C-alpha positions in Angstrom: 0.1 0.0 -0.1 2.8 2.4 0.8 4.4 1.7 -2.6 1.1 2.9 -4.2 1.0 6.0 -2.2 4.7 6.7 -2.7 4.2 6.4 -6.5 1.1 8.6 -6.4 3.0 11.2 -4.4 6.1 10.8 -6.6 8.1 10.4 -3.5 10.9 8.0 -2.6 9.9 4.7 -1.0 12.6 5.1 1.8 10.7 7.6 3.7 10.7 7.1 7.5 6.9 7.0 8.1 7.3 6.5 11.7 9.0 10.0 12.1 6.1 12.0 10.7 3.2 13.5 12.5 -0.3 13.0 11.1 -3.5 14.8 11.3 -6.0 12.9 13.5 -9.2 14.8 13.9 -7.7 18.3 13.9 -4.5 17.4 16.2 -1.2 16.2 15.2 -0.4 12.7 16.5 2.7 10.3 15.9 2.4 7.4 13.7 1.5 4.9 16.4 -1.4 6.8 17.8 -2.7 7.7 14.3 -2.8 4.2 12.9 -3.6 2.0 16.0 -7.3 1.1 15.9 -8.9 2.6 19.2 -12.5 1.2 18.6 -11.5 -2.4 19.2 -10.2 -1.8 22.6 -13.1 0.2 24.0 -16.8 -1.1 24.5 -19.0 1.9 24.0 -21.9 -0.2 25.0 -22.2 -2.5 27.9 -21.4 -6.2 27.0 -24.7 -7.2 28.2 -26.2 -5.2 25.3 -24.6 -7.6 22.9 -25.5 -10.8 24.8 -29.2 -9.7 24.9 -29.2 -8.5 21.4 -27.7 -11.8 20.0 -30.5 -13.8 21.9 -33.5 -11.6 21.0 -32.7 -10.4 17.5 -34.5 -13.5 16.1 -37.8 -12.2 17.5 -37.4 -8.9 15.4 -40.1 -8.3 12.7 -42.4 -10.8 14.0 -44.9 -8.5 15.7 -45.1 -4.7 16.3 -45.7 -5.2 20.2 -42.6 -7.5 20.3 -40.5 -5.0 18.2 -41.5 -2.0 20.2 -40.8 -3.8 23.6 -37.3 -4.8 22.3 -36.7 -1.3 21.1 -37.4 0.2 24.5 -35.3 -2.3 26.3 -32.4 -1.7 23.8 -32.8 2.1 24.1 -32.7 1.8 28.0 -29.4 -0.3 27.9 -28.0 2.1 25.3 -28.6 5.1 27.5 -27.1 3.4 30.5 -24.1 2.4 28.6 -23.8 5.9 27.1 -23.8 7.6 30.4 -21.4 5.2 31.9 -19.1 5.7 29.0 -19.2 9.6 29.2 -18.6 9.1 33.1 -15.5 6.9 32.4 -13.9 8.5 29.5 -14.1 12.2 30.4 
C-alpha cells in the first residue's frame, strides 16, 4: 500500500513514515497513535447489550408489540451504557 502512495505522491520509497506526525481529527499525532485502532479496545455499549441482542434479535420483525418492547429495552440499555461511557472517559 505504501508503494502505491509513494508512486502517487512521486516520493521516494525510503521515507521514514514513523518519524512523521499525522492529522488525526484536527490534532497532530505520531504514527502509532494515528494508525492504531482504538475502537477495538473500548466497548461503547455494555457487554450485556450484545448478549441480549444476540439472543433476542431472532424475534424482531415478528410482531409490532414485540419490536416496540425490544426497542425500548435496547434504548434503555444504550442510554445506561452511554452515560457510563461518558462518566468513565471524560
